[in-house]
N, C-alpha and C positions, 0 to 999 in steps of 0.2 A: 503494500501500501503505500501512496503517496505520500510523506508528510510536507503537508503543506504551513508555512508560519501561522505559527497563533494570532490569532484574531480576536481581539478583548474591545469591548465598550468603550473601555477609559484608556488604550493605547492614544500615544500622540500622534506615533510614527510608526507605520506597520513594517513601512521597507525597515528602518532604522535599526526595529524592533526583531527583528525577524534576523535580519547580519548578524546584529550582537550575539540572541539566543544561540545562530550557528557556530557562531566561535567560542562561546562560553562552554556548550554542550563537547566539541571538538578539544576543547582544551581540559575536559574530564573524562575521557575517554570516550565516550559514546558517539556514536556513529551517525552523522543523520544519513539515510539513504535518498539517494537520486531516482530520478525516473526511469525506469530499464529496468533495473539490476532483479535478482534476484529476492537477494535481498528485500529489497522493494514491495515485490508479489506473493511474501511469505505472510501469512495470517498469523496472527499468534497460535490462535489453535492449531494448527499445520506444525509450528516451531514444539509448542508446545508436548503434539501426540508423538512426536520425531523423537522428545525426550524421556515417553513414556510419565509426563507427569501433566496433569489438572490445570488449566488456566479458565480460571471462575471469576463469577462476577455478580453481585448482590441485584437482584430482577424485582421490579415491581409489577405487574403483571397489565395494571392499568396506564403505562406508558407504550406497550406494545404496538397501539395499534400511531404512535409516532414514528411516522418513515427512518428515520434517520435513528432511531432506536435500535427500533428492531432490527435495520442493515449490520449494525454494527453488532448487536447482539446476535444474530443471526453465522457474521461471518468469521468472530474475534476469540469466541468460545468455546469449551470443550465440558466447563460443567454449570449451572444454575444454581444461587441459593435464595432461598425468600427471601426479603429483603423484612418482610411483616407478615405473609401472610399465612405463617405456621404456627405463629407464635400463640400462647394462653390465651389470651384474651382475645384474638382473631378466628379461633380455632373453637374455643367451650366461653360465648362470654353470657351464655348462663347455665350452671349445673345439669352436667348429662346432658346439656345441646350442644352437638358439637354442629356447624359449620364449613365446612372442607372447601368452597366453590374457590375462590383463592387460590387455594394452598392444591388446588386439584389443576385449574390456570396456571399455575409453574410446573408442576407433573406433565401436564399434556405440551404443554411448552416445548420443556426440552425433550420429549419423548420424539415429539413432531422432527428435530433436528438432530435427532440420536444424541443429546448430550447428557451426562451423567442430573443427579438432582441430590447436593448435600442437604440436608436438616435442618434446618433452624427456627425455633430453640424449642425442645420439652420442657424446661423448666429457667425461669432466671424468676429472679427476683421482682425485674423491671415487667411493664406489659401482665401483669396478669391481671385476670377479672374481678370485678367490684368482691365481687360474691366470696371472695375467699377470704377478705380482709378482718371478717370476723370471725374464724374458726376456728376454733380447740385443735391442740396439736394434735392430738389422736385424727380428728376429723379432716383437716389441712392433710395431713399421711395421706390416710384415703383417697382425697377428690385428688390429691400428687398422681397418688399411683393407677387410678383410675383415667385421668387425665393421658397419662403420659401410651397407659393401655393400649386405649382408644384412638390416640393419634396416631402411635407408630404402627396399630394394627391396619389403620386405615391406608397407610401407606406402604404396606408392609409390602416387599420387594421388589420397592419404585425407589428408594433412599439410598443411595451408594453409604453413608453416614451418616450421624445426626449428632450435633450439640444437643448431650444430654443434658449438662447444665453449663449454664453461663453465669460469670461473672459472681460467683460464689466465694472469690476470697478479697480481703479490705487494701483498699488502697493506702498506701504510706509503709511503714518500716519493719512491721510488726509483723507481718507474716501469720496473722488470724486471719480465720473467716470472717464475711460479712455479715454485716448484724442486722441481717434481714428476718422478716419474717419467717421463714420457712428455717433458718438457724433459729430463732429467737422459739418453736413454738412445738419444731418437730425434735432440735435438735443437730449433733455431731453427724446422726446415723443418715441422716436426708439426702444424704449426694450418695451414700453405697445402695438407701434404698429405691433410687431416681434411676441408678445404672442397673440394678436388678431387674427390675421392673420394665426398665429398655431393652436387653436382652430376653427375655423372656416374652414382649410384644412384638420383638424382629429379631431374632435369633442371623437375618443374613446381613443386617448392616453393624458398621463400623460404630461403635458408640466412641463420644469423646466428649471430651472436656476443654472448657472457649474461656478467655482471657483475655485482658489485654493491662497492659505496662508490666507485660512478663515477656518481650519477646529478648532483653540481655538477662543477665542471672542477676537476681537480687531477692529481698526479703521474700515477693509473693512471688516470685515464679519457683523458689528453691519450697516453700508451702505446694503448692501445689507437684514438684518434682516428689515429694516426700507421700503425698496422699496418691500419688501413681505407682509410688515404689511399694506403697503398703497392700494397697488394693491386688498389685502384680502377687506378691507374696500371699496373699490372701486369698485368691484366685476370683477378688470380685471384679467381674468383668467389665475392661476399656481396651481400648482399643489405640486411641490417638488422642493428641492434646491439639490444641487449638492458639496460634499466636495471635491476636487479632492485626496488627500493628499496624495500630492506627497514630502515626508519626508526624514529628515536625522538622521540615527540612533542614539538612546539616545534625541529624540528632541518630542515625540509625546506630543503636546500641555497637561497639565493636568487637562481642563478646556475641553476641547474635548465630554465628555460627555455632560459637561452645555450646552455648547454650540449648541448643535447638538438637546438639548431637548428643548430648547429654540426657536426654530424653528417652533417643531412638535406641540408646542403648538399654536403657529400661524395656525394649521389648514392644514399643506404640511405635505408632505411626506420628509426624507429627507434619501440621500444615500451617500454613499464614493462610491465616482465614478472613481478614476484613481490613485488607490495606488499600488506603491512601494516607498520601503527605500533605498537609496542610503549611501555609506559610501564609505569611502577613499579607492582606492585599493593599492596593491592587499587588500583579504579577510583575514582574520584568523579567529581562533576559537573562542577568544574574540568579534571579531567587529558579523558572526554572530549570536553568541551567543543573543546579544544584540539585532539584529535584529530580530530573533526567539520574543524577548519579547513584542518589541515594535509591531512587528504583531498582536501578542493576542491580546495586547491593542485596537488598531484599533480595529480588529473583535468583540472585548466586549463591547468598545465603541456602537459601533450599536448594538448586542444581549439585550443589556440596556436600548434602548429609544422603543418605541412600534411602533414608525411611524418609522423609519427603515428600510427602503425597501430591502437593501443587500451591499456587499461588493463587488467592480470589480478591479482588479488588471492592471495594467497597462501592460497589453505582461503574458507571459509564459516563454520565457525564460531569463536569462542575454545575448544569443546567439542576440539577437535583440532589448534589451533595446535601450529606446533613453536617456538614460540620460551619457554615457561616449562622446557622439556627443557633448553635451550642456555644460556640467560641465569637463573637463578634469579633469585626477586623480581621478574620481569617479564613481561608476557602484555596481554591484552586487548588485542590487538592488531590484528582483525580488525573486520568492522563487524555482525555477529553475535553475539550473547553467548552463553555457555555452554548458554543453554533457548534458544538461538535467535532471541528478540528480536531485533528490529533495535535497533540503536544509533544515536544520533546522527549518525555515521559514516557510517550508507548514505542517511539522508537529504541529506546535505553532497552525497556522490556524486550523488546523483539531481540537488541543485541545480544542480549543475554539467553534468551530461549536460544538464541541459532547459534551460539560460541562452539567451545570444540565438547570434545568427551566428557560426561557425567558420570555418578554411580548409579548403575539400574536400581531405580526401586526395588526394596528385596521387600517381602513379607512372612514373618517364620512359618514353617507349618504348625 
């Protein structure tokens, strides 16, 4: 795919910005593809397929009627994750009354294009339906297990892996559990109970724990490491660990590869599950070049770890990114801009996926 210079509404000089971006990106080791080259013609999907890796994106099925959105989704990715359509509030708005329309739309879209589906998420302290708020511990546990059974059961055989538990650990340096309603009312057993319920509901899906600010080695990632090690030792079903990688330009952890590798050494797959790399806005050539180099670093980390199953970006276009709504003054975090023009980061991902040999993904018997 030809890489066009970034067109932004606030750009004062598109030509100058494009030239500066190209120069900066080249200085950081990212190739800018030229029309007519094999590299320019290769999609991210074809490059990832050749590496035996997943390249995924978070899908809102309501965006599919928008032509450029669907065109990119169709052409560039081999894996789909539901941005919101499979969460608890979306699938069980009332007790034991399930609605799967949006989730089914995600699965049907993926099936129509031969894409895998990554399930997100069975249990998360956020986006829980209001009716769970006043449940007692035993009732909340029963509701959680029923929810997992019904949702994972509905999609059985259609999901390659599930984020069974999302964001269960506290921010900061404590290494403790998040003080959520699940933790408060059920206690430490709730994560194990969730994984056992998920395995019973869909024995063929890989079961993952997913979190943010765990990309490097720190107290939070070490707490999850210890949980995974304990689960593996006791035979609690767990198959993979997701690293969300909501990053800031220039701040990819230097020990990210070592961190993913230590989890892989426990006998689980690892995935980069929600990648975006934000910057202060408006964007400029220097920031975009740094972002491109950072995207390349993250993809290369995954490629260097044999058990890294793939990388998923948290959306297609900056037009619909969640970042500006949560981090005012920041954005431009994805690899296509608001007008669906590919940014230098797009070519950086392609460069990484198109590079030399990488370890073949492995899964123990």
